[in-house]
N, C-alpha and C positions, 0 to 999 in steps of 0.2 A: 522470235517465234511468235505467230499470232494466235490470240486467242478466239474464243468461239464467238459468233455473232450475237447480238442481245436476242431475247426471246420473242418480242413483239411481232406478230406475223399479220396484223391487220390494222388499218387507220386508227381504229377506236384504241387498241392496245398500244399504238406509238404516242396517242395523246395522252393514254393514263400513265406513261413512263415518264412523261415531262419534258419529252424532246421539244425543242424550239428551233424552228427553221434559220438558218445563217446561210448567207451568200457564201460563196468561197473563199473572197477575199477577207470576208470577217473572220471566217474558220483560220485562215492561214494567220492572219494577224493576231489573233487569239492566240493561238500554239506559240508564235514567234515572240509576243512578250512574255510567255512562261518560260520559253527558252533562256531570253535575255535575262530574267529575274534569277533564275537558277545557274546563269553564267554556263550553259551548256552549248556546245559548240554545233553550229548551224550544218559545218561541212568537215565532219571527222575522217582524218586521213588526208585531208587535202592540205599542203604545208605551203607556207610563204605568204599567203594571202590574208593574214589576220589582219593586218594593219591596212590594207589597201582595198582589195576586193572585196571582201566579206561586209565591212561597214556599209560600202555602197549597195549592195545587194540587200543588207537588212533594210537600210533607208526605203530603197525601192517597194519592199514588200510591206513596209508599214505605211505606205504612201498609196498602195493598192494599185502599183503601176505595173503595166506589162513591161517586158525586158529583152534586151537584147544583148548578148554576150558577145564581144569583139575582142579576137585573139588569134595569135598563129596557132598553127596546129600543135597538139600535144601540150595545149594550157589548160586541160582538165574543165572545159568550157561544157560539154556533154555531161560529164561527171557530176558537175555542180547542179546543173539544171535537174539532174535525176535526184540529186539528194534532197530538193525540194519537197519531195513526197512525204519526208519525216515531218513536215509541217501540217498534213491532213489527218484528220481522225480516222482511229483505224477501221471503223464502220461507219456508213451513213445509210439511212433507208431509202429505198427507191420503189416506184410504184411497179407492182409485177408484171412483168411484160414490156415495160417501156423499153424502147430503144436508145433513149436520149437521157437515162439516170433521173427522171423526174423526181423530184422531193415531191412526197404525198402532201406536204402541206402547202406547196406552192407550185402545182403542177403547170407545164408550159406547153406540153405536145396535146395534140388532139386526143389520142387514146388515154392519155393519164387525166385530162379534163373530163373526158367522159366517164371513166371508170369511177372517179370520186363523186360525178354529180348522179351517177346511178346506183352506186354502191353504198355512199356515204363511208360510215365507221367500218362497213364490212369489206371495203377495199384491201385487195391483198398488198401485201408489202414484201419486199426483199431486202436483202442487205449486202452492199457492196464495200469489198475491201479497199484499203488506200493503194494496194498493188495493182489493182486494175483502174485507178483514177490516174493514170500517166498515159498520155498517147504521144508517140513520137513519129515525125515523118521526115524521111530525108528528100529535101528538096532536089529535085532533076529536071530537065527541061520539058519532059513529057508528063508531069503532073498538070490534071487538069482543075478547072473549076469545080467539075463533077465531082473528081476525087475529094477535094476539100470541103466544098459547101452541099453539094448533091445535086440531085437531076430528076427529071419526071420519069417515072417508071412505066414505058410503054405497055408491058404487060397488065399493070392495074389499070390503065387507061382503057386498054380493050377489055378489062372486065365490066367496063361500063361506068366507072368514075369520071367524076369532071376534072379539068386541069386545074381547076382553083382550088381542088380537094386536096387539103393536107396528106391525105393517106395514099396520093398517087405519088408522093415524093418518095425517092432512095436518099436516105441521109447519107452525104458524106462525113468526112474524119471531122470535123469541127462540130456539128451538131451531136455526133457520138460521144465528143467530148466535154458534152454539158456536165458543169460539177467537176471537171478534172483540168489538170494542168495539160496544157498541148504545146510541144515543142517541135520547131520546125528547123531542122539540122541544114546550114549552108544556105541561107534564105536567099541569098543573090541569085542562086540559079533557078528560081521560079522565073517564068516567063510574066513580062510586065502586065498582060492580061489578068493572068491569075493574082498576081500583087495587088491589083485593084480590088479583086474579089474579097480580100481581106479588112477592106476599108470600113465595112458596116460592123463585122466582129469587132475590130478595133476600138471603134467610136461609140456606134449607137447599141452596141452588145447583141445586135440581132444577125440572124442571116437571112437573105432572100434567094430564093429560087428562081432563076431565069427572069421572065417577066411577069411571073403570074403572083397573084396578090396572096402570096404566101408567106407571112413573116414569122419568124421563129425567135424569141428572146433565149439567148443562151449565156450561161453564167460558166466563163473559161477564162483562164490564166493563160495567155499567149505569151510564149518564151522563145526566142530564137536564138541561133549561134551564126556567126559569119565571120569570114577572114577579113580585117581590115582593109587590104589590098581591094577584095571585091566590094565592101561597103562604100568605101571613099573615093579610090583612085577610078576604078572601073565605072563608077555610077550605075551600078546593076541594079540597085534598090532605088525604086523611085522615090522622091521627093515626100509627097503625102504619106507614103506608107512609113518613111523615117521617121515622120513627124508625129506618127500615132504610137511609136515605140516611147514612151515617157521616160524611161530609163535607159541609157547606155552603159553598159557595165563593160570596162575596159581590163582585160586578164593581161598577165605578163607570166614570162620566165622566171626561175629562181634568181632573184637580184644577189645572191653569194653563193658560193661553192658549198658551203657547209648545208645549205639548203637543198641544193641538186643532189649531194650525196644522200641525205636523208630521204628524199622521195626513191633515188637508186635503191636504197637499203629497203625501203618498204615494199616496193612494187616488183623487184626482181626474183623470178623463181630460179634459184641457182642449183647446177647440176649435182648430184648425188652418186654415191654409190657405195655399195655394202664393202666395209672394211676399210674406208677412205674418209677420213674427216677432211673438211675444207676450212683453210684459214686465209682470209684476204688482208694484207698489211694494209695499214692505213696508208701508206704512202702511194700503194697502187689504187687506191680508193680515190685519194687527191687525183690522181693523175687521170682516171678515167673522167671523173668531173671536170678536169681542167681542160681537157681535150675539147668537151662539149663548149665551154666557155670561150675557147680559142676558135672555135667555128663560129660562135656568135659574133665574134669581132673581126673575123677574117674578111678583108676585101675581096678576097676572091668565092666568098659565098654569099648566094643570094640572101638577103637580110630579109627582104620582103616574104620569102617563102617561109622563113623561121628553121631555125634547128631545135627540133621536139626535144623534149625530157626522154621521150622513148630510145633517142639515140643513146643517152647515158645507160638507160636501162638493159638496152640490149646488148652494150659493150661490155657492160658489167656482168651479165649471163654469161656473153661469149668469152671473158677473160677466166672465170671461173671455170668454164668447160673444157678450156685449153688446160687449165692446169689440171683438172681432174683426169682428163685423158693421159697426161703424162705420167700422172701417179700409177694409173692402172697399167701403162706399157713397162713402167719400170719396175711394179711391184711395190711401191712404198705406199705406206699407210698414211700419209698426209699430204694433201694438195696445196700448194701455196702457188699463185701466180707470180710470175716475174717478169721483168721489162721485155723479155725476148718474147712474151705472150702478146705484147701489143700488136704483133704482126697480125695475129688472129683476129684483129679487130676490122680488117678491111671488108670482111664479109659482112659485118652488123653494121657498118657505117654506109657502104654502098647504098645509095638510094635513100638514105636521109638526110642527104645534104644536097643542095642543089647549086652547080657553079655558076657564078655571075657571069662568066663568059665560056661555056662550055667548050672545051677542046681547044682553046686558043693557047692558052700558056700553060696549065699544069692539068694533070688528070686526077681524078679522085684519090689514086693511090698515093701519088706524090703530095698532094695536097694533106692527106692523113699522115702520113710519115713526117711532114714538116710540123704539123700540129702535135704529133706525138713528142717529138724531140722538143718542142717548145712546152710542153706541160710538163715533161720530166724534169727540164731544166728550172721552170718556176717552182714545183712542188721541191726539187733537191736543195735551192736556194732559201725555201721557207724551212725546211726541216733540219739541214746541217750548216747553215750560213755560220754558226758562232762553233763549229768544229774545225781544229786544225789537222788537215789533212796532207800537210805537207811531208811527214815521214812516208806515207803511202805512195805520193808522188816519188820519193826520192828513191824508194825500193824498187821502181818501175824504172827510174833514169839508171838505175846501176846494174839493168838488166834482166830484171822480172818481167813476165808475160803471162798472162791469164786466158785461157780460151775458155768460153762457154756455147751453149747451143740451147734450144728448145727443148730438146730431148734428153739432155744431159741429166744423168742422177744427182739430186740434191747434195748427197754424201760426197761426190766428186769435188763440189765448188769448196770444200774444206781442206783437201789437200794443199799443205803449205801456208795455210792461212795464218799461222802464228810467225812464219817467216817475215810476214810482210807487217812491219811495224806500224800499229796504230788502226788496222784494218778491222781487227777483232772488234775493238772498242767502239769503233764508228756503228761497225753493222748491229751489233748488240743494242744501241741505243734506239733504232727505228725498226728492229725486227720483229719486235713482239713476242720474243720469245728465242730459245737457244736451241731448238729442234734443227735437224739438218735443212729441212724445207723452207723454214723461216729465214735462218742465217744465209742460205743460198740466195733467196730473193733480196736480201737487204745489200749482200754483195754485190750482186749485179747492178742494183740500185746505185749504189755508192761508185761504181765504176763507170757508169753511164754517165752520172752526174758530174764525174772529173773529166770526162770525155768532152761534154758538152761545154765545159768550161775551158776547153782547149788545154787541160794539163794532161792529158793521156791521148795516145792514138788509138785509134780503132778501125779495123779492117775486117772484111768478112770473105767467106767464100763457102758454097755447097753448104749454106746454114749454119755454119758455124763462125763464131765472133772472137777474134782476138785482139785483147787490150795490151797495148806495149807502150813505150816512153813516147811523150809528145815529140812530133817533129814540125818543122816549120810549114808543112803543107797539110797537117793533119785537119781532117774535117771536123767541124763543130758547129755550134748554134748559128755561126755567122753565115752559113750555107743557105739557111732558110730564106 
């Protein structure tokens, strides 16, 4: 919640209040030093960067460096850049009517200088909130020098002004970002001509409009984002501009599944329904996270394009929605995702992975099915490696068969449960509770894990899956 702006409305009142001019970088550095002393997070809600990215950003800001964030898609680059707003003062004074947020104590535009020279302490001021001190531009090939720097306004020239007169200028985004943080997303997509136009801003800290003798010193922190493939391999950022970014911040995906799951839980918006509670078992969360990790290590997936955390988030939301949908159709009061719900992830995964050799060996559907099986196998081995399931396998060898489906009521999974020795105990260990929904999810997880270990056979038809005794030709993980 923002507070009301300070009361000063003239330059004289501002001087009496004790206000002291500071550059943008001095302002950021002062507030960052306070954050560090008070051990306050610079990027609340961004996980996994505490020992890598965050220190690099803090060092760059303390050094007063412009920064470029390099990372694949879905690595919170833009979110981190927007978070830098927290390092700005809530309110700063500007000369009233200034197009470029002139500081009353250090005006740079012709309008502001004339106002201060003519009116002195009676110069009117207004207050600019920090939320208005962030400017973001998505780089596209059609962005022009005029868009970023400015151009001569022919209407003002026609009114009788000289071309060398600053009042003939229509300011672009960068001058209007004076005393602000200016972000260019996907920097490599700017044409080389426009990239050259950034040289003066990055080095001399001024802008020049066309060939006229109009120079405008601007106080701006220039931050950019780019994909490493565009930044390095394709050579689409010209070398002199690379050199002017004093800090290169390399982002990354979560380095462990636990962090991936934390992000997934934090960002996902899960399906809701009146009268239906949702419970997602730990093993299903682990499988969703592991599917993404499998994609990030798969030779069939283009790693230069990256596999975004958004895939985990979308898959988590879809998994929950599939469980809620089943509960509503079956009139159940608890929705619990099961292994069979992994089939629903085709819709939320398609488009989020790019095949290395599209259409040559595997389709996206086949790739996802293989990753899902491997993920379930990894999680099963982690959670039930020390559990003796020989008695369960023996029961199937003696003739037991179990049929499951995505639409089956949870209570139907429990029929005959106690006649399969050891299955209830194993299910209770991972279920997270003894409700029918949780036990059904655990039972299917265990049966799937035994199948993937080639200890049970699995066959299916018309959406129904049957688990039975292992056979020599039983499909399992080895097929992937």
